[in-house]
C-alpha positions as CSV (number, residue, x, y, z in Angstrom):
1,M,0.4,0.2,-0.2
2,R,1.3,3.2,-1.1
3,E,1.1,6.4,0.4
4,C,-0.4,9.8,-0.3
5,L,1.8,12.2,0.5
6,A,0.7,15.9,0.2
7,P,2.6,18.2,-0.8
8,Q,4.3,20.6,2.0
9,L,4.0,24.6,0.9
10,S,6.1,26.8,2.0
11,N,5.1,29.3,5.1
12,K,5.4,32.0,2.6
13,F,2.6,30.5,0.0
14,R,0.7,29.4,3.0
15,S,-0.1,32.9,4.4
16,K,-1.0,34.5,0.7
17,V,-3.7,32.1,0.1
18,L,-4.8,33.4,4.0
19,I,-4.8,36.5,3.1
20,R,-6.7,36.1,0.0
21,Q,-9.4,33.9,1.8
22,L,-9.8,36.1,5.2
23,L,-9.1,39.4,3.5
24,P,-12.5,40.3,1.9
25,Q,-14.8,38.4,4.8
26,K,-12.5,41.1,7.5
27,I,-13.6,43.7,5.1
28,V,-16.7,42.5,4.8
29,T,-17.0,42.7,8.6
30,M,-15.5,46.1,9.3
31,V,-18.1,47.3,7.0
32,K,-21.1,46.1,8.6
33,Q,-19.5,47.4,11.7
34,F,-18.9,50.8,10.1
35,L,-21.8,51.5,8.9
36,P,-24.1,51.7,11.6
37,I,-21.7,54.5,12.8
38,I,-22.7,56.2,9.5
39,F,-26.1,55.2,9.1
40,P,-27.6,54.5,12.7
41,S,-30.6,53.6,13.8
42,W,-33.5,55.7,15.5
43,R,-35.4,52.8,16.5
44,F,-34.6,53.3,19.8
45,F,-36.8,56.2,19.8
46,S,-40.3,55.4,21.9
47,G,-41.8,58.7,20.8
48,I,-40.9,62.4,20.3
49,G,-40.4,64.2,23.2
50,A,-41.2,67.8,24.4
51,S,-39.0,70.6,22.7
52,P,-38.0,73.2,24.9
53,R,-37.8,76.5,23.3
54,I,-36.1,79.3,25.3
55,E,-37.0,82.8,25.0
56,L,-35.9,86.4,26.7
57,G,-37.9,89.1,27.6
58,F,-36.7,92.7,28.7
59,I,-38.5,95.0,31.6
60,F,-36.9,97.8,33.7
61,E,-38.4,97.0,37.3
62,R,-38.3,94.0,39.2
63,D,-42.1,93.7,38.8
64,E,-42.6,94.1,35.2
65,T,-44.1,91.6,33.0
66,P,-42.1,92.0,29.1
67,D,-44.1,93.3,26.5
68,C,-42.8,91.2,23.8
69,W,-40.5,87.8,23.9
70,V,-37.4,86.9,21.6
71,A,-36.3,83.6,21.0
72,F,-32.7,83.0,21.9
73,R,-30.7,81.7,19.0
74,P,-32.7,80.3,16.8
75,I,-32.5,77.6,14.3
76,P,-31.8,79.3,10.4
77,R,-33.8,78.7,7.9
78,N,-31.4,78.3,5.3
79,L,-27.6,77.5,5.1
80,S,-25.6,77.4,2.2
81,V,-24.1,73.7,1.9
82,V,-20.4,75.5,2.8
83,Q,-21.8,76.7,6.4
84,H,-23.6,73.1,6.7
85,I,-20.0,71.4,6.2
86,I,-18.6,74.1,8.4
87,R,-21.0,73.7,10.8
88,L,-20.8,69.9,11.1
89,F,-17.3,70.2,12.7
90,H,-17.3,73.7,14.6
91,N,-20.3,74.5,16.0
92,P,-19.8,75.7,19.9
93,R,-23.1,78.0,19.7
94,W,-25.3,74.7,18.8
95,N,-23.4,72.6,21.6
96,E,-24.4,75.2,24.1
97,L,-27.3,75.7,23.0
98,L,-27.8,72.0,23.8
99,F,-26.4,72.3,26.7
100,I,-28.7,75.3,27.5
101,N,-31.8,72.4,26.3
102,T,-30.7,70.0,28.6
103,C,-30.6,72.4,31.7
104,A,-34.7,73.3,30.1
105,E,-35.3,69.6,30.5
106,R,-34.7,69.1,34.1
107,L,-36.5,71.3,34.8
108,F,-39.3,69.4,33.7
109,D,-38.5,66.9,35.7
110,A,-37.7,69.1,39.5
111,M,-37.2,72.6,39.1
112,D,-34.2,73.5,40.4
113,D,-32.2,76.9,40.7
114,A,-29.0,75.6,40.3
115,D,-30.4,74.7,36.8
116,M,-31.7,78.3,36.2
117,D,-29.0,80.0,37.3
118,E,-26.9,78.2,34.8
119,I,-29.3,78.9,32.3
120,A,-29.2,82.9,33.3
121,R,-25.5,83.2,33.5
122,R,-25.0,82.0,29.6
123,L,-28.3,84.3,29.2
124,L,-26.1,87.0,29.9
125,A,-22.9,85.2,28.6
126,A,-24.3,85.8,25.1
127,I,-25.8,89.3,26.3
128,V,-22.2,90.6,27.1
129,R,-20.8,88.5,23.5
130,G,-23.0,91.4,21.3
131,E,-26.0,88.4,20.1
132,V,-28.5,89.5,21.6
133,D,-30.4,92.9,21.8
134,I,-31.3,94.8,24.5
135,P,-34.3,97.0,23.8
136,G,-34.2,100.5,25.1
137,K,-32.3,101.1,28.8
138,Q,-34.0,97.8,30.2
139,T,-31.9,96.5,33.3
140,F,-33.2,93.6,34.2
141,L,-33.4,90.0,31.6
142,V,-36.4,87.7,31.9
143,F,-36.2,84.6,30.5
144,R,-38.8,81.3,30.1
145,I,-38.9,77.9,28.9
146,R,-41.9,77.3,26.0
147,V,-42.3,73.5,25.0
148,L,-43.1,72.3,21.8
149,Y,-44.9,68.6,22.2
150,S,-46.7,66.2,20.1
151,E,-50.0,65.4,21.5
152,D,-51.0,61.5,21.4
153,A,-49.8,59.5,18.7
154,P,-49.1,55.9,18.2
155,A,-44.8,56.2,18.6
156,N,-44.6,55.4,14.7
157,R,-47.0,58.9,14.0
158,M,-46.7,62.3,14.6
159,G,-49.6,63.7,16.9
160,N,-51.0,67.7,16.2
161,I,-48.2,69.9,17.7
162,G,-49.0,72.0,20.9
163,E,-46.8,74.4,22.7
164,E,-47.0,76.1,26.3
165,I,-45.0,77.9,28.5
166,V,-44.0,75.8,30.8
167,V,-41.4,77.7,33.1
168,Q,-40.3,81.2,33.1
169,S,-37.9,82.7,35.8
170,R,-37.4,86.1,38.2
171,P,-36.1,88.9,37.0
172,Y,-31.4,88.2,36.4
173,K,-29.6,91.9,36.3
174,L,-28.5,93.4,33.6
175,N,-25.2,94.6,33.8
176,K,-23.9,98.3,32.8
177,Q,-21.9,97.2,30.2
178,E,-24.4,94.6,28.8
179,T,-27.0,97.5,29.0
180,N,-24.6,100.2,26.8
181,E,-24.9,102.8,29.2
């Protein structure tokens, strides 16, 4: 009886064969792991929650009510392609607005002076930077949180949009440099 001996392959040739067999599998695996990063699944949201909007009012005396309210950092209606690309990588104002909205959402659960003061501190800093114009010679800032929400509907459907004022702050004193005096 004759034994059949398999030809011995060199290590160099054996590694090339393994690379040819495994490379496509590794690439496919890598692409499968990378795709969810680029195209995330939004199925983890059970519904659309309340969306806070910050509005500013200015008053002269502590016990007054503001005549008009101004939206703080409204979302721009139109942006160029270049602006979209720049905002994708560098948008500190939007990041700060997200933080302010997070503080506002925490106020929905429990009224906390620390969150209220943090929002006011950031709004006052935006006024100092010149992002918001103060009408006349007003001396106090008041802000309110207006909430947009979707009325009851199944999780995969959008209900009617409602809105209400949830929180109104106490007056915060504007500094002389903020009022341009």
